[in-house]
C-alpha positions, 0 to 999 in steps of 0.5 A, spaced: 376 753 175 372 751 169 374 753 162 368 757 162 369 761 168 377 762 166 374 765 159 369 770 163 375 772 167 379 773 161 374 777 158 373 781 164 380 783 165 381 785 158 375 789 158 378 793 164 385 793 161 381 796 155 377 801 159 384 803 163 387 805 156 381 809 154 381 812 161 389 814 160 387 817 153 381 821 156 385 824 162 391 826 156 385 830 152 383 833 159 390 835 160 391 838 153 384 842 154 387 845 160 393 847 157 389 850 151 385 854 156 392 856 160 395 859 154 389 863 153 390 866 159 385 862 164 387 860 171 386 853 170 386 852 178 380 856 178 377 852 172 378 846 176 375 848 182 369 851 178 368 844 175 368 841 182 363 846 184 358 845 178 358 837 180 356 839 187 348 839 189 346 847 191 345 845 198 352 841 199 355 847 196 352 852 200 354 848 206 361 847 204 361 855 203 358 856 210 363 851 213 369 855 209 367 862 212 366 859 219 373 856 219 376 862 216 373 867 221 375 862 227 382 863 224 382 871 223 382 870 215 376 874 214 373 880 219 367 878 223 361 882 222 362 886 229 369 888 226 366 890 220 361 894 223 366 898 228 370 900 222 364 903 219 364 908 225 
């Protein structure tokens, strides 16, 4: 390997190491915010789910919701529309 390539490699490795250190620091900051939210009475698990859903496209979120309902219906976790209609009468 040429000395210029060795120098480039060293720079890339150092840059990645620095970014990894920043990533750890950012993750610690995020964790601190979640701890503060929890201390204020917010449900952190739900907040994480909301953040995940906000990142999704509307169409993808709607498809996920539809599949979730389909699976839950199949497993008897939610009543079918037939069962709901029968309960009204």
